[in-house]
C-alpha positions in Angstrom: 2.3 -20.2 6.4 0.1 -17.1 5.7 1.3 -15.6 8.9 5.0 -16.0 7.8 4.2 -14.4 4.5 2.2 -11.4 5.6 4.8 -10.7 8.3 7.6 -10.8 5.8 5.7 -8.6 3.4 5.1 -6.2 6.3 8.8 -6.2 7.2 9.9 -5.7 3.6 7.6 -2.7 3.2 8.8 -1.2 6.5 12.5 -1.9 5.4 12.4 -0.9 1.7 9.1 0.6 1.0 8.0 -2.3 -1.1 7.5 -6.0 -1.1 8.5 -7.9 -4.2 8.3 -11.6 -5.0 11.9 -12.0 -5.7 13.0 -10.4 -2.4 10.4 -12.7 -0.6 12.0 -15.7 -2.3 15.5 -14.8 -1.3 14.5 -14.3 2.3 12.6 -17.4 2.5 15.0 -19.6 0.5 12.4 -20.7 -1.9 11.9 -20.2 -5.7 10.0 -17.2 -7.0 7.4 -19.7 -8.4 6.6 -20.8 -4.9 6.3 -17.3 -3.7 4.0 -16.6 -6.7 1.7 -19.6 -5.9 1.5 -18.5 -2.3 0.7 -14.9 -3.2 -2.1 -16.2 -5.5 -3.6 -18.1 -2.4 -3.2 -15.0 -0.2 -5.0 -13.0 -2.9 -7.8 -15.6 -2.9 -8.0 -15.3 0.9 -8.3 -11.4 0.7 -4.9 -10.9 2.5 -2.9 -9.2 -0.3 -3.4 -7.4 -3.5 -0.9 -7.9 -6.3 -0.4 -7.6 -10.0 2.3 -9.2 -12.2 5.6 -7.4 -12.0 4.3 -5.0 -9.4 4.8 -4.8 -5.5 2.7 -6.8 -3.2 0.4 -4.9 -0.8 -1.3 -6.1 2.4 -5.1 -5.6 3.0 -6.2 -4.2 6.3 -6.9 -7.9 7.5 -3.4 -8.9 6.6 -1.8 -5.9 8.3 -3.8 -6.8 11.4 -2.5 -10.6 11.1 1.0 -9.3 10.6 0.9 -7.1 13.6 -0.5 -9.9 15.7 2.1 -12.4 14.5 4.9 -10.0 15.1 3.6 -9.3 18.6 3.4 -13.1 19.4 6.9 -13.4 18.0 8.4 -10.7 20.2 6.5 -12.0 23.3 7.9 -15.6 22.7 11.4 -14.3 22.2 11.3 -12.0 25.3 10.0 -14.9 27.4 12.7 -17.1 26.2 15.3 -14.5 26.9 14.0 -14.0 30.4 14.6 -17.7 31.3 18.0 -17.7 30.0 17.9 -18.8 26.5 20.6 -17.2 24.3 19.4 -14.6 21.8 20.2 -16.6 18.6 18.5 -19.7 20.0 15.4 -17.5 21.1 15.2 -16.0 17.6 15.2 -19.5 16.0 12.9 -21.2 18.4 10.3 -18.3 18.5 9.8 -19.0 14.8 8.5 -22.5 15.6 6.9 -21.9 18.9 4.7 -19.0 17.9 2.6 -20.9 15.2 2.1 -23.9 17.4 0.5 -22.5 20.5 -2.8 -21.3 21.5 -3.6 -17.7 22.4 -3.4 -18.7 26.1 0.4 -19.4 25.9 1.7 -16.0 24.7 -0.7 -14.4 27.2 0.8 -16.5 30.1 4.4 -15.7 28.9 3.4 -11.9 28.9 1.9 -12.2 32.4 5.0 -14.0 33.6 7.2 -11.2 32.1 4.9 -8.5 33.6 5.2 -10.1 37.2 8.9 -10.6 36.9 10.9 -9.2 39.8 13.3 -7.5 37.5 12.0 -3.9 36.7 13.5 -4.1 33.2 11.6 -7.3 32.4 8.4 -5.7 33.5 8.9 -2.8 31.5 9.8 -5.0 28.4 6.5 -6.9 29.1 4.6 -3.7 28.8 6.3 -2.7 25.5 7.8 -5.6 23.9 10.6 -4.3 21.7 10.1 -2.9 18.4 10.1 -5.3 15.4 13.2 -7.4 15.3 14.3 -8.2 11.6 14.8 -11.9 11.4 15.8 -13.9 8.3 12.8 -15.9 7.8 15.3 -18.6 6.6 13.7 -21.9 6.3 16.9 -23.7 5.9 18.3 -22.1 9.1 15.2 -22.9 11.0 15.2 -26.6 9.9 18.9 -27.0 10.7 18.3 -25.6 14.1 15.5 -28.1 14.7 17.7 -30.8 13.5 20.6 -29.7 15.9 18.1 -29.5 18.7 16.7 -33.0 18.1 20.1 -34.4 17.9 21.4 -32.9 21.0 18.4 -33.2 23.2 16.5 -36.2 22.0 13.4 -34.1 21.2 11.7 -34.4 17.9 10.2 -31.4 16.3 6.6 -31.9 14.9 5.2 -29.5 12.4 1.5 -29.1 12.0 1.0 -27.7 8.6 3.1 -24.5 8.6 
């Protein structure tokens, strides 16, 4: 969960110049109280600084975590695209995949992309596309998982995120 929050805070700062709890709640589809509690936890963990009714700021550690998370997300999306997964599905599936794999999996995806016969794919692997704004919609992600489960017989398991 911390990764999603710091990634969202970084995206809001990049898009609007600030990250506010109310904007985060809207994007995540949760209440501002839920966001407030999570921000307090992130403060205790040394990932954000915040004061009541002010913007939320990332610490250096959180900026590094957000960049790492964003990079993993883009690698997973690019790999899924490379094997023919449609864009909308790749975006949705990447949200779940990126948080439930070890470091070896994105590294293997990146290696596969770098060794792809298509020159464009090799270029994409060296410089995965700039940050793609995605909605962070928990409801959409859950609905997509339900649809996937119903259509394929697979069951999504969540391990604490």
